[in-house]
C-alpha positions as CSV (number, residue, x, y, z in Angstrom):
1,X,33.9,35.1,-7.3
2,X,34.2,32.4,-4.6
3,X,30.4,32.3,-4.3
4,X,30.0,31.9,-8.1
5,X,32.5,29.1,-8.1
6,X,30.9,27.3,-5.2
7,X,27.5,27.6,-6.7
8,X,28.7,26.2,-10.1
9,X,30.4,23.3,-8.3
10,X,27.2,22.5,-6.4
11,X,25.1,22.6,-9.6
12,X,27.6,20.3,-11.4
13,X,27.7,17.8,-8.5
14,X,23.9,17.6,-8.4
15,X,23.7,17.1,-12.2
16,X,26.4,14.4,-12.1
17,X,24.5,12.6,-9.2
18,X,21.2,12.5,-11.1
19,X,20.3,9.0,-12.5
20,X,20.2,8.7,-16.2
21,X,16.7,9.0,-17.9
22,X,15.0,5.7,-18.7
23,X,14.9,4.9,-22.4
24,X,11.5,5.1,-24.1
25,X,9.5,1.9,-24.2
26,X,9.6,0.2,-27.6
27,X,6.1,-1.2,-27.9
28,X,6.9,-2.9,-31.2
29,X,9.4,-5.4,-29.7
30,X,7.3,-5.9,-26.5
31,X,6.0,-9.3,-25.5
32,X,3.1,-10.1,-23.1
33,X,3.5,-13.0,-20.7
34,X,0.9,-14.4,-18.3
35,X,2.1,-16.4,-15.3
36,X,-0.1,-18.8,-13.4
37,X,1.4,-20.5,-10.4
38,X,0.4,-22.7,-7.5
39,X,0.7,-20.8,-4.2
40,X,3.5,-18.5,-5.2
41,X,4.9,-15.3,-3.7
42,X,3.3,-12.8,-6.1
43,X,5.7,-10.0,-5.0
44,X,8.7,-12.2,-6.0
45,X,7.2,-12.9,-9.3
46,X,6.4,-9.3,-9.8
47,X,10.0,-8.5,-9.0
48,X,11.2,-10.9,-11.7
49,X,9.1,-8.9,-14.2
50,X,10.3,-5.5,-13.0
51,X,13.9,-6.6,-12.9
52,X,13.6,-7.6,-16.5
53,X,12.6,-4.1,-17.5
54,X,9.0,-5.1,-17.6
55,X,5.7,-3.7,-16.4
56,X,3.6,-6.0,-14.3
57,X,-0.1,-6.2,-13.4
58,X,-1.8,-8.7,-11.1
59,X,-5.3,-9.8,-12.3
60,X,-7.6,-11.5,-9.8
61,X,-10.7,-13.4,-11.0
62,X,-12.3,-15.0,-7.9
63,X,-9.7,-17.4,-6.5
64,X,-7.6,-17.4,-9.6
65,X,-4.7,-14.9,-9.6
66,X,-2.6,-14.3,-12.7
67,X,0.4,-12.0,-13.3
68,X,0.6,-10.2,-16.6
69,X,4.1,-9.0,-17.5
70,X,4.9,-6.9,-20.6
71,X,8.6,-6.8,-21.3
72,X,11.1,-6.3,-24.1
73,X,11.6,-9.3,-26.4
74,X,15.3,-9.6,-25.5
75,X,14.6,-9.9,-21.7
76,X,12.3,-12.9,-22.1
77,X,14.9,-15.5,-21.3
78,X,16.0,-13.7,-18.1
79,X,12.4,-13.3,-17.0
80,X,11.7,-17.1,-17.5
81,X,14.9,-18.0,-15.7
82,X,14.1,-15.8,-12.7
83,X,10.6,-17.3,-12.5
84,X,11.9,-20.9,-12.8
85,X,14.6,-20.2,-10.1
86,X,11.8,-19.5,-7.6
87,X,10.9,-23.2,-7.8
88,X,7.1,-22.7,-8.0
89,X,4.9,-24.9,-10.1
90,X,4.2,-22.3,-12.7
91,X,3.1,-21.9,-16.3
92,X,4.4,-19.0,-18.4
93,X,2.4,-18.2,-21.5
94,X,4.0,-15.6,-23.8
95,X,2.8,-14.0,-27.0
96,X,3.7,-10.9,-29.1
97,X,1.2,-8.1,-29.1
């Protein structure tokens, strides 16, 4: 009896400690932003995208580097604010897919 109770308590504690599942990506309300910047910290710009529930990809074309970020429409303002707060000379070009 005690073993069953301890086992049940252990299973419940593990289930409660598990993080909630991520919601599915809604591709209809997704926006694609391209960020060009002069001598930025690309990891910091990537973190801005990821913190805004986005998916980021760095594209390199010779010396030109560009960050592509796909994020939900509602997170666009937060993403732009994060990039602007880094104080890099940057251009953010966004369009709906």
